[in-house]
C-alpha positions, -999 to +999 in steps of 0.1 A: +000-001-001+028+023+008+048+018-022+016+022-044+010+054-029+046+064-033+044+056-071+013+074-073+028+107-063+066+106-070+078+141-065+058+146-034+068+113-019+108+118-028+101+156-013+087+138+020+112+111+023+141+133+016+127+159+043+126+131+068+160+116+059+176+152+063+157+155+095+170+123+109+206+133+099+206+163+114+196+149+149+220+123+144+247+150+140+236+174+169+235+146+194+267+127+180+295+156+181+302+180+207+284+214+191+303+238+211+338+226+202+322+223+160+313+262+165+349+271+181+366+252+150+343+268+128+351+304+143+389+296+141+387+287+103+368+322+098+399+338+115+423+321+096+405+332+063+407+366+077+448+364+084+450+348+051+436+378+034+459+400+055+492+380+047+488+374+010+525+387+000+538+368+026+543+332+018+556+319+050+530+334+072+506+322+046+523+284+051+519+288+089+483+296+086+475+269+061+489+248+085+467+259+112+438+255+088+446+217+082+448+209+119+417+225+126+399+208+097+414+173+105+399+180+144+363+190+126+366+159+103+373+136+133+343+148+151+319+145+118+333+106+114+311+091+140+276+107+127+289+096+090+291+062+101+258+059+118+242+072+088+258+059+057+247+024+058+209+031+065+212+059+035+228+034+012+199+011+019+176+037+014+188+047-016+189+008-032+153+005-022+143+039-034+156+030-069+138+005-074+105+019-062+110+049-088+120+027-116+083+023-126+074+062-121+075+091-141+105+103-126+124+073-130+155+087-146+158+119-125+144+107-092+180+110-074+181+148-085+146+154-069+163+137-038+193+156-041+179+188-039+153+186-016+177+170+009+201+199+007+175+223+009+160+208+040+191+196+054+205+237+055+167+246+070+173+219+097+207+229+104+196+264+109+166+256+129+184+232+152+215+255+154+239+227+142+274+238+134 
């Protein structure tokens, strides 16, 4: 019954599915990362960008700042690794399932693009609503 409903309204259903998945992913990310530290790292990276603008003509200073940027980026990646692991396997399973469901619809060739666009928009929206860094 659910599959028939999804296939009968493919654009609406892909929008709802992408919204639901984005919501869950943002919540997983919010509660599996240290949000205070993530905010600090983003703030540091903004400072480094400003410093790089000031020292464009000084290659030694630029290398020093780029080294700091790399260190903070690596730390941010470490913090993001756990939520990525938690969400990737279910997401792959969902994508395969959706591919099979939408194969018999009018959006068979473009459903993934609908999913990506809805997902990006709703993910950004949920990150702002829940103040996720």
